[in-house]
Structure formats: structure tokens, C-alpha cells
ZARO-35391 format. One line per 8 residues: their letters; for each residue x, y, z of C-alpha. Coordinates in nm, 4 decimals, always signed. Example, Ala and Ser with C-alpha at 12.3 -4.5 7.8 and 13.67 -1.06 7.14 Angstrom:
2
as) +1.2300/-0.4500/+0.7800 ~ +1.3670/-0.1060/+0.7140
***
This chain:
390
xxxxxxxx) +2.2185/+11.4402/-6.2801 ~ +2.3407/+11.0833/-6.3256 ~ +2.3526/+11.0429/-5.9505 ~ +1.9819/+11.1224/-5.9090 ~ +1.8947/+10.8849/-6.1882 ~ +2.0827/+10.5982/-6.0237 ~ +1.9123/+10.6578/-5.6875 ~ +1.5691/+10.6465/-5.8550
xxxxxxxx) +1.6524/+10.3108/-6.0217 ~ +1.7698/+10.1623/-5.6907 ~ +1.4462/+10.2593/-5.5146 ~ +1.2356/+10.1062/-5.7889 ~ +1.4323/+9.7774/-5.7709 ~ +1.3920/+9.7634/-5.3914 ~ +1.0134/+9.8112/-5.4152 ~ +0.9869/+9.5316/-5.6695
xxxxxxxx) +1.1891/+9.2926/-5.4491 ~ +0.9694/+9.3675/-5.1437 ~ +0.6568/+9.3069/-5.3485 ~ +0.7959/+8.9692/-5.4668 ~ +0.8716/+8.8646/-5.1067 ~ +0.5156/+8.9534/-5.0013 ~ +0.3711/+8.7487/-5.2872 ~ +0.5837/+8.4451/-5.1873
xxxxxxxx) +0.4777/+8.4679/-4.8198 ~ +0.1107/+8.4985/-4.9062 ~ +0.1390/+8.2038/-5.1471 ~ +0.3079/+7.9819/-4.8847 ~ +0.0413/+8.0626/-4.6285 ~ -0.2290/+7.9779/-4.8758 ~ -0.0663/+7.6443/-4.9626 ~ -0.0341/+7.5590/-4.5942
xxxxxxxx) -0.4004/+7.6423/-4.5418 ~ -0.5010/+7.4242/-4.8338 ~ -0.2936/+7.1287/-4.7045 ~ -0.4431/+7.1706/-4.3614 ~ -0.7948/+7.1681/-4.4966 ~ -0.7206/+6.8691/-4.7197 ~ -0.5748/+6.6435/-4.4359 ~ -0.8225/+6.4132/-4.2423
xxxxxxxx) -0.9299/+6.5195/-3.8971 ~ -0.7601/+6.3392/-3.6022 ~ -0.9687/+6.1191/-3.3657 ~ -0.9647/+6.2990/-3.0367 ~ -1.1562/+6.0254/-2.8415 ~ -0.9473/+5.7871/-2.6124 ~ -0.8978/+5.4251/-2.7291 ~ -0.9999/+5.1112/-2.5111
xxxxxxxx) -0.7085/+4.9606/-2.3069 ~ -0.6497/+4.5857/-2.3859 ~ -0.6384/+4.4033/-2.0454 ~ -0.4246/+4.0882/-2.0067 ~ -0.6146/+3.7720/-2.0979 ~ -0.6440/+3.4747/-1.8561 ~ -0.8299/+3.1454/-1.8254 ~ -0.9791/+3.0226/-1.4977
xxxxxxxx) -1.1907/+2.7535/-1.3369 ~ -1.4290/+2.7609/-1.0386 ~ -1.2789/+2.6978/-0.6962 ~ -1.4576/+2.3865/-0.5651 ~ -1.3225/+2.2310/-0.2391 ~ -1.3477/+1.8498/-0.2173 ~ -1.2787/+1.5592/+0.0194 ~ -0.9948/+1.3841/-0.1607
xxxxxxxx) -0.9387/+1.0094/-0.1153 ~ -0.5640/+0.9456/-0.1221 ~ -0.4178/+0.6343/-0.2815 ~ -0.0776/+0.4805/-0.2121 ~ +0.0894/+0.2880/-0.4942 ~ +0.3131/+0.0213/-0.3409 ~ +0.4977/-0.2836/-0.4699 ~ +0.6928/-0.5778/-0.3380
xxxxxxxx) +0.7795/-0.9474/-0.3618 ~ +0.5326/-1.2131/-0.2464 ~ +0.6816/-1.4220/+0.0337 ~ +0.5665/-1.7228/+0.2383 ~ +0.4126/-1.6298/+0.5706 ~ +0.5064/-1.9627/+0.7304 ~ +0.7302/-2.2596/+0.6528 ~ +0.7936/-2.5884/+0.8300
xxxxxxxx) +1.0842/-2.8310/+0.8260 ~ +0.9325/-3.1802/+0.8015 ~ +1.0798/-3.4261/+1.0547 ~ +0.9616/-3.7350/+1.2407 ~ +0.9664/-3.7420/+1.6199 ~ +1.0733/-4.1058/+1.5967 ~ +1.3529/-4.2994/+1.4356 ~ +1.2887/-4.5666/+1.1792
xxxxxxxx) +1.2818/-4.6576/+0.8122 ~ +1.0823/-4.4646/+0.5516 ~ +0.8200/-4.7134/+0.4282 ~ +0.6021/-4.4841/+0.2124 ~ +0.6162/-4.1346/+0.0567 ~ +0.3337/-3.9300/-0.0920 ~ +0.3693/-3.8852/-0.4701 ~ +0.3167/-3.5100/-0.4240
xxxxxxxx) +0.5969/-3.4964/-0.1675 ~ +0.8445/-3.3640/-0.4241 ~ +0.9819/-3.0174/-0.4868 ~ +0.6997/-2.8095/-0.6321 ~ +0.4304/-3.0506/-0.5181 ~ +0.1164/-2.9245/-0.3477 ~ -0.0135/-3.1044/-0.0392 ~ -0.3564/-3.0531/+0.1138
xxxxxxxx) -0.4006/-3.0123/+0.4849 ~ -0.4299/-3.3525/+0.6553 ~ -0.2667/-3.5503/+0.3723 ~ -0.0044/-3.8074/+0.4760 ~ +0.3416/-3.7081/+0.3550 ~ +0.5412/-4.0108/+0.4710 ~ +0.5163/-4.3283/+0.6806 ~ +0.7717/-4.5097/+0.8907
xxxxxxxx) +0.7780/-4.8861/+0.9136 ~ +0.5289/-4.9388/+1.2005 ~ +0.6326/-5.2922/+1.3021 ~ +0.8458/-5.2006/+1.6026 ~ +0.5926/-4.9483/+1.7296 ~ +0.2979/-5.1837/+1.6825 ~ +0.4856/-5.4503/+1.8799 ~ +0.5579/-5.1987/+2.1521
xxxxxxxx) +0.1892/-5.1148/+2.1651 ~ +0.0996/-5.4801/+2.2174 ~ +0.3510/-5.5054/+2.5014 ~ +0.2045/-5.2025/+2.6718 ~ -0.1453/-5.3417/+2.6349 ~ -0.0272/-5.6619/+2.8043 ~ +0.1408/-5.4662/+3.0851 ~ -0.1803/-5.2745/+3.1381
xxxxxxxx) -0.3751/-5.5989/+3.1662 ~ -0.1281/-5.7296/+3.4242 ~ -0.1491/-5.4081/+3.6212 ~ -0.5271/-5.4285/+3.6253 ~ -0.5122/-5.7905/+3.7443 ~ -0.2601/-5.7034/+4.0128 ~ -0.4796/-5.4224/+4.1383 ~ -0.7815/-5.6523/+4.1512
xxxxxxxx) -0.5776/-5.9072/+4.3487 ~ -0.4626/-5.6475/+4.5999 ~ -0.8134/-5.5181/+4.6456 ~ -0.9370/-5.8733/+4.7133 ~ -0.6588/-5.9375/+4.9659 ~ -0.7385/-5.6090/+5.1340 ~ -1.1020/-5.7143/+5.1729 ~ -0.9938/-6.0403/+5.3331
xxxxxxxx) -0.7582/-5.8617/+5.5705 ~ -1.0305/-5.6188/+5.6660 ~ -1.2568/-5.9040/+5.7697 ~ -0.9790/-6.0792/+5.9614 ~ -0.8895/-5.7688/+6.1564 ~ -1.2442/-5.6521/+6.2021 ~ -1.2506/-5.7213/+6.5820 ~ -0.8971/-5.6076/+6.6555
xxxxxxxx) -0.8799/-5.2697/+6.8381 ~ -0.5347/-5.1905/+6.7080 ~ -0.4732/-5.2660/+6.3420 ~ -0.2209/-5.1065/+6.1035 ~ -0.2619/-4.9944/+5.7441 ~ -0.0040/-5.2494/+5.6435 ~ -0.2124/-5.5263/+5.8000 ~ -0.5122/-5.4032/+5.6052
xxxxxxxx) -0.2912/-5.3989/+5.2857 ~ -0.3654/-5.0375/+5.2087 ~ -0.0079/-4.9607/+5.0869 ~ -0.0208/-5.2612/+4.8566 ~ -0.3485/-5.1454/+4.7022 ~ -0.2113/-4.7916/+4.6545 ~ +0.1013/-4.9323/+4.4875 ~ -0.1108/-5.1445/+4.2545
xxxxxxxx) -0.3192/-4.8433/+4.1606 ~ +0.0011/-4.6464/+4.0810 ~ +0.1308/-4.9301/+3.8675 ~ -0.1983/-4.9326/+3.6782 ~ -0.1738/-4.5575/+3.6077 ~ +0.1845/-4.6010/+3.4858 ~ +0.0747/-4.8845/+3.2571 ~ -0.2081/-4.6687/+3.1194
xxxxxxxx) +0.0358/-4.3838/+3.0519 ~ +0.2816/-4.6149/+2.8783 ~ +0.0031/-4.7549/+2.6649 ~ -0.1056/-4.4038/+2.5649 ~ +0.2559/-4.3241/+2.4733 ~ +0.2811/-4.6399/+2.2640 ~ -0.0415/-4.5498/+2.0830 ~ +0.0919/-4.2005/+2.0208
xxxxxxxx) +0.4218/-4.3349/+1.8886 ~ +0.2393/-4.5654/+1.6501 ~ +0.0334/-4.2701/+1.5245 ~ +0.3526/-4.0684/+1.4790 ~ +0.4804/-4.3180/+1.2241 ~ +0.2613/-4.1205/+0.9805 ~ +0.3394/-3.7523/+0.9128 ~ +0.0321/-3.5397/+0.8273
xxxxxxxx) +0.0506/-3.2055/+0.6465 ~ -0.0293/-2.9326/+0.9034 ~ -0.1776/-2.7013/+0.6359 ~ -0.2218/-2.6630/+0.2619 ~ +0.1387/-2.6579/+0.1572 ~ +0.3855/-2.6235/-0.1260 ~ +0.6829/-2.8572/-0.1050 ~ +0.9943/-2.6483/-0.1580
xxxxxxxx) +1.2517/-2.9101/-0.0569 ~ +1.2776/-3.2887/-0.0003 ~ +1.5744/-3.4440/+0.1774 ~ +1.4800/-3.8094/+0.2113 ~ +1.4037/-4.1141/+0.0028 ~ +1.2041/-4.4344/+0.0233 ~ +1.3728/-4.6947/+0.2464 ~ +1.6016/-4.4441/+0.4161
xxxxxxxx) +1.6608/-4.4977/+0.7882 ~ +1.6269/-4.1708/+0.9770 ~ +1.6943/-4.0544/+1.3280 ~ +1.4738/-3.8484/+1.5551 ~ +1.4339/-3.4920/+1.4212 ~ +1.6176/-3.5579/+1.0947 ~ +1.4854/-3.3266/+0.8202 ~ +1.2730/-3.4862/+0.5503
xxxxxxxx) +1.2085/-3.1653/+0.3583 ~ +1.0398/-2.8250/+0.3832 ~ +0.6791/-2.7106/+0.3443 ~ +0.5467/-2.3600/+0.2793 ~ +0.2025/-2.2554/+0.3992 ~ -0.0432/-2.1914/+0.1148 ~ -0.3295/-2.0787/+0.3394 ~ -0.2043/-1.7223/+0.3046
xxxxxxxx) +0.1010/-1.5303/+0.1880 ~ +0.2576/-1.1959/+0.2698 ~ +0.3535/-0.9126/+0.0399 ~ +0.6257/-0.7002/+0.2011 ~ +0.6076/-0.3459/+0.0653 ~ +0.8386/-0.0509/+0.1439 ~ +0.6689/+0.2781/+0.2303 ~ +0.8549/+0.6097/+0.2163
xxxxxxxx) +0.8531/+0.8243/+0.5292 ~ +0.6567/+1.1047/+0.3599 ~ +0.3868/+0.8528/+0.2586 ~ +0.3324/+0.7016/+0.6030 ~ +0.1006/+0.9824/+0.7301 ~ -0.1456/+0.8906/+0.4539 ~ -0.1747/+0.5216/+0.5520 ~ -0.5162/+0.4130/+0.6835
xxxxxxxx) -0.5803/+0.2523/+1.0207 ~ -0.4684/-0.1114/+1.0333 ~ -0.5888/-0.3633/+0.9396 ~ -0.7005/-0.2092/+0.6088 ~ -0.8990/-0.4438/+0.3798 ~ -0.9677/-0.4276/+0.0053 ~ -0.6113/-0.3607/-0.1041 ~ -0.6011/-0.3983/-0.4831
xxxxxxxx) -0.3265/-0.6406/-0.5920 ~ -0.2223/-0.6529/-0.9574 ~ +0.0404/-0.8312/-1.1648 ~ +0.0119/-0.8281/-1.5428 ~ -0.3434/-0.9596/-1.5995 ~ -0.3890/-1.0842/-1.2429 ~ -0.6184/-0.8986/-1.0015 ~ -0.6504/-1.0019/-0.6370
xxxxxxxx) -0.7398/-0.8433/-0.3053 ~ -0.5425/-0.8307/+0.0159 ~ -0.5367/-0.6756/+0.3612 ~ -0.2735/-0.4368/+0.4937 ~ -0.2192/-0.5991/+0.8316 ~ +0.0897/-0.4678/+1.0074 ~ +0.4211/-0.2872/+1.0127 ~ +0.7271/-0.5097/+1.0468
xxxxxxxx) +0.8836/-0.2696/+1.2942 ~ +1.1927/-0.2294/+1.0776 ~ +1.3391/+0.0437/+0.8591 ~ +1.5755/-0.0112/+0.5691 ~ +1.9368/+0.0708/+0.6529 ~ +1.9938/+0.2241/+0.3100 ~ +1.6632/+0.3809/+0.2033 ~ +1.5140/+0.4447/+0.5521
xxxxxxxx) +1.1831/+0.3130/+0.4221 ~ +0.9399/+0.1355/+0.6524 ~ +0.8194/-0.2123/+0.5594 ~ +0.4539/-0.3111/+0.5812 ~ +0.2862/-0.6461/+0.5236 ~ -0.0141/-0.7132/+0.2988 ~ -0.1822/-1.0483/+0.3576 ~ -0.3209/-1.2395/+0.0581
xxxxxxxx) -0.5413/-1.5394/+0.1414 ~ -0.5201/-1.8575/-0.0671 ~ -0.2497/-1.7164/-0.2985 ~ -0.2333/-2.0311/-0.5153 ~ -0.6144/-2.0320/-0.5522 ~ -0.6564/-2.3880/-0.4216 ~ -1.0069/-2.3153/-0.2932 ~ -1.1314/-2.0498/-0.5354
xxxxxxxx) -1.1542/-1.9660/-0.9032 ~ -0.9342/-1.6577/-0.8708 ~ -0.6052/-1.6331/-1.0600 ~ -0.3064/-1.7589/-0.8667 ~ -0.0076/-1.5552/-0.7556 ~ +0.3226/-1.7211/-0.6735 ~ +0.5976/-1.6815/-0.4199 ~ +0.8772/-1.4630/-0.5517
xxxxxxxx) +0.6413/-1.2796/-0.7863 ~ +0.6597/-0.8995/-0.8098 ~ +0.3198/-0.7520/-0.7269 ~ +0.1773/-0.4012/-0.7185 ~ -0.0692/-0.2831/-0.4571 ~ -0.3092/+0.0110/-0.4445 ~ -0.3967/+0.1062/-0.0873 ~ -0.6830/+0.3444/-0.0160
xxxxxxxx) -0.5328/+0.5991/+0.2236 ~ -0.6853/+0.8642/+0.4442 ~ -0.9275/+1.1267/+0.3116 ~ -0.8045/+1.4858/+0.2942 ~ -1.0879/+1.7168/+0.3911 ~ -1.1536/+2.0541/+0.2248 ~ -0.8810/+2.0074/-0.0349 ~ -0.8116/+2.1153/-0.3905
xxxxxxxx) -0.6468/+1.8874/-0.6477 ~ -0.4855/+2.0840/-0.9293 ~ -0.2303/+2.0099/-1.2046 ~ +0.1316/+2.0682/-1.1118 ~ +0.1731/+2.3476/-1.3677 ~ -0.0900/+2.5622/-1.1945 ~ +0.1406/+2.5969/-0.8923 ~ +0.4233/+2.8482/-0.9431
xxxxxxxx) +0.6799/+2.8656/-0.6621 ~ +0.4272/+2.7170/-0.4165 ~ +0.1840/+2.9886/-0.5186 ~ -0.1627/+2.9465/-0.6651 ~ -0.3024/+3.2402/-0.8606 ~ -0.6666/+3.3312/-0.8174 ~ -0.8908/+3.5899/-0.9744 ~ -1.1358/+3.7904/-0.7658
xxxxxxxx) -1.4963/+3.8680/-0.8631 ~ -1.3625/+4.2098/-0.9739 ~ -1.1305/+4.0317/-1.2189 ~ -0.8105/+4.1133/-1.0331 ~ -0.5243/+3.8704/-0.9741 ~ -0.4689/+3.7400/-0.6192 ~ -0.1720/+3.5347/-0.4928 ~ -0.2451/+3.2429/-0.2558
xxxxxxxx) +0.0405/+3.0685/-0.0732 ~ -0.0472/+2.7040/-0.1324 ~ -0.0326/+2.4629/+0.1627 ~ +0.0765/+2.1517/-0.0263 ~ -0.0644/+1.8387/+0.1361 ~ +0.0416/+1.5752/-0.1154 ~ +0.1896/+1.5308/-0.4625 ~ +0.0355/+1.2674/-0.6887
xxxxxxxx) +0.2041/+1.2144/-1.0244 ~ +0.1318/+1.5357/-1.2212 ~ -0.1120/+1.6706/-0.9639 ~ -0.0831/+1.8549/-0.6333 ~ -0.3321/+1.8379/-0.3472 ~ -0.3460/+2.1575/-0.1415 ~ -0.5643/+2.3039/+0.1306 ~ -0.8554/+2.4783/-0.0364
xxxxxxxx) -0.8278/+2.8610/-0.0260 ~ -1.0966/+3.0221/+0.1956 ~ -1.2055/+3.2368/-0.1022 ~ -1.4990/+3.0519/-0.2512 ~ -1.6069/+3.3513/-0.4617 ~ -1.2701/+3.3456/-0.6413 ~ -1.1614/+3.1303/-0.9332 ~ -0.8399/+2.9401/-0.9953
xxxxxxxx) -0.6294/+3.0833/-1.2759 ~ -0.5294/+2.8126/-1.5206 ~ -0.3462/+3.0382/-1.7697 ~ -0.1542/+3.3476/-1.6559 ~ -0.0347/+3.6523/-1.8494 ~ +0.3384/+3.6921/-1.9049 ~ +0.4089/+3.9166/-1.6078 ~ +0.1380/+3.8601/-1.3421
xxxxxxxx) +0.1150/+4.0966/-1.0491 ~ -0.1094/+4.1051/-0.7448 ~ -0.4047/+4.3333/-0.8090 ~ -0.3568/+4.3339/-1.1867 ~ -0.6825/+4.3934/-1.3732 ~ -0.7440/+4.1102/-1.6201 ~ -1.0108/+3.9801/-1.8503 ~ -1.1288/+3.6205/-1.8554
xxxxxxxx) -1.1330/+3.4087/-2.1660 ~ -1.4663/+3.2403/-2.1012 ~ -1.4368/+3.0214/-2.4112 ~ -1.1368/+2.8454/-2.2558 ~ -1.2548/+2.8228/-1.8941 ~ -1.1714/+2.4751/-1.7683 ~ -1.3762/+2.2452/-1.5534 ~ -1.2907/+2.2131/-1.1863
xxxxxx) -1.0493/+1.9377/-1.0878 ~ -1.2437/+1.7149/-0.8469 ~ -1.0058/+1.4376/-0.7494 ~ -1.0623/+1.0652/-0.7780 ~ -1.3270/+1.0213/-0.5084 ~ -1.5485/+1.2681/-0.3300
***
């Protein structure tokens, strides 16, 4: 009896437990459904991909005028040691014939005492007169002899005095030559400046007795000067044909023009640079209103070099590992192996790429790759770099 009662209680408890489980399951499902309905719906449409951003500039080939920046020390082109061709005593010196003095072409620098040479000239004039008289005498005697021997079938030249006349003529020529030499010697007692000159040295004084060829001092030609400039080997291919005029010469506030005239034919033993010469006319501005430049002065020169055809001049930072990045009309990156023609300060001159419909990338993404799709920042597109002269 008690056993049946216990079994009935157990079955009732089991049914209640199962009903409670069912209620909990149904409640959980309902809560989940409510949460699902309450949450916002997800956007199922695909988002836009952000392409890497670049900046670019049009690719515009140019004819680039190269310029060579050179410098050197101004030197005399010609100098002369002043010396008389005669011996004698210095009788007069030009006031400007001192170190640092400037002498114009044709000015007298110094005079020797002319007394001895003037006396010699008078002697030679007298000898010439005697020679002329002697020749006249011999000619007259020859005329007489010719008449005396006019009817003789056999007569000699000696009888007709022909040798005597020839000797007199020779003596006259010798006297004329000696007179010309005496005149020349008298003229040489005055030393004339051979060109516009700067006196860099004087070695004589008034009243000094000098010998033939003894140095009186030194003159430097002021008609023109030479600027010797070293040119590196890699710059030489860009030099223009010589002579090249209109070379711009500068020094502080001084501006002059010169002409690149020649190569000295020498290379430096240490630097292996070639030396060229720039000629500057009238450096001390004796015959113009231009500013003067002086020997020993450091000068800078700008030489217009050859023109590079179909070139592109871009900033150095646009070239990465000798590569120039371009962007195609389809906005894809393209690598171009740059043929570098010349480097100028912060710029590089290269052969223009044969892709005129492309643009030059001025600002790359972090990790550029060939064929990468990009977008162009048109607000920052730069102007084309067009070189100094076109």
C-alpha cells in the first residue's frame, strides 16, 4: 500500500520537472527571438576600396640648356722683362715706372744718355758723305778713261776703272747701312711700352749704368688677361665648341664677360682635372667704364654648355634608385629606368620617357608596385619642371 503511494508521488514529481524544463526552453527561445528582432540589420552591400593616393605632374620633354659653373684665379696672359739693347747710363725714368704703376702703350719708360749715340750718328753721316763723294769721283774718272780708250780695240775693265766704281758703290752701301744702324741705336736709347701694361717690378734707378740686356723691371700686359679654370672629366662632354663667347664672369659685385678660348693641354696630377682658359679683354678697364678685375683675384664663371635635346629636368627626390615613377592614363603605376644625362645641384636631367600620355609621379605611396591602381590628388598636382632655357 505504501509502495504504491510512493510510486504515484514520484511520477507526479517527474511530470512537474519536465513541465518546468519545457517552460524554461520556450522562454529562452522567446528571449532570443526578441533580441534578434531588436538588433539593427547588418549592411550587406560591399564598401568602396580606398586606393593609394599620389600626386603627379604632366610629362613635358624640353631642350635643356646646360650651364657649367667654373672658377679660377685671374692671371696675366703675357709679361715682358724690360731691358735696353744698348749699354749706357739711365738719364730719365717715367714716373709711372714703379711697382703698381700703369703704363699706356707707346709711353716712354726710360731713356739712356744719348750723347755717345748721337755722336756716333754724326760720324756715320760724315762717312756716308765721304762714300758718296768717292763714288762720284770714281764715276768721273771712269768717264775720262772711257773717252781715252774709246779707239783702242783691246781695253780692260781695270783700264776703264769699272772695279773702282763697283768698290765705291759697295762702300757707299756700307756707309748707308752703318748710318741706319746709328739712327736705330739712337732711337733705342728710349724704351717704349709695347702694350698697356702694369709694372710689377723695377730693378733700376736714375743714373745707373747698365749693360746690354740688363733687366730694368717687368711689365704685365693689360690688353687682356686669362682665367684658368679646372673642369672635371664628367663635365667636359657638356662644354660648347671653342671659342665660346659671352661667358659670365662674377666676383662679389663685379660682372664682366669673357670668352672660353682654349684648353691648356694639361691635366692636374692630383685631381685629373683639365684646365681651360677664359680670356677677359681690358681687365683693368683702362678703355671702358666696366668694373675692373685684378690679377690674382678669384673669379667665378658661368659657361653656357651644350643643349640636351628631348630631356626632362626633375628634382633629385623624384628619382628613386635611378628609377622614375610614372602613372598611366588608367591610373596605374609604371616604373621607368631613368637615363641620367646630368646632375645639377638638386636636380637631375634625364632622357624624356617615350610615354607622353603618362604623368610623372611626384609623391608615391608607401609601398609602390608596378601596375598598382592609384588615385591622383589633383589638388596637389605640381607644374612641370621646364629647365632654365627652352
